[in-house]
N, C-alpha and C positions, 0 to 999 in steps of 0.2 A: 456541443463542440466535440469533435472527434480528436483523439490524440494524433500527433505526427509521429510516425514510426519510420525510421530510416533503416538502411541495410545493416548498420552496425548494431541494431537493436536498442536504439535510444527511444525513449518515450518522453515527449515534451508536452507539458501543460503550462502555458504561460511561463511563470518563473520556476517551475519545477521540472528538472531533467533527471530521468532515471535511465542509467546505462545498464542494461541487463547483461551485457557481455563482461564489462569490467567491474560490475557490482559497485557502482558509484551513484550517488545521489547528490544533486546540487539544487539549491534554492537561491534564486536571484544572483547566480554566479558564484555562490559560496558553497564549497563542498560540505556536506553533512556527514558526521561520523555515526553510522548506524551499525548495530551489531548484525551478525549474519542472519539472525532470526528476524530482526526488524526489517532488514532488506528483503528477506524472503516474503514476509507478509505484505510489504509495500508492492513488491513485484506482482504478487498474486492479485492484489486489489486493483492496481492500475491496468493490468492486462485484462481484467474483467470489469472494466469501467461501467459504472451505473448498474451493476448487478449485485444484488444482496447475496452475500455468502454467509452460510452458517458457521458457527464456531467449529463444528466438526469438519466442514469442508476446508476451512483455513488450517486446521490442525493437520489434515491429510496432506494439503499442498505444501505447507511450510515446514512441518516436522516429519512428515512421512508416516507410513502405516505403522512403523515400529514404535511410535510415540506412545508411552503409557503415562497418563497423568490426567489432570483436571482440565476440562475445556476452558475454565476460567483463566488459565494461563494466557490464553489469547487476549483476554481483556487487559491484562497487565501489560503485555507487549504492545497492544494497540494504544494504550494510554501513553506509553513512552514514545511511541512513534509519532503520535499527535503532538507531543511536546516538542519534538525535534523538527518536524516539517511545518507545523502550524497551518491553520486553515488559510485559504486565499479567497478573494471575492469571487473567483471563478471555479474553485474546487474545494473539496473537504473530504475527510474520512468521517462518514456519518454512521450513527448507530441506527440499525433497523430493529426496532423493538420486537422481541419475540423471535427474531431470526438470527441476526448477527451484525455484520458491518458491510459497508460498500464505499468505494471511492466514487463520490458523486461530483459530476461536472455540472455546475450551475449555469443557467442562462446568462448571457452577457447583456 
């Protein structure tokens, strides 16, 4: 399933809507309160749907090149993000062992 992307930069997966312009996320019509870093991670993951991204790729994309710290900080933020958006029967944030994470769209 490919996401629906409109001109306003909304990405829609069934009950999940990610507005890249307004930095808003909603699930089943309810707005979710994400930190800026959680939003940045989600935006990277959904715009690279079904692509495994390493922790270092996620750090570069969400934190920028100036970030100095442990790559395990990605794990902590992914955990919090998963708690907030929760998996769906059609999509999930999955762990790709030995690599990192991906936003996986499941077959319907």
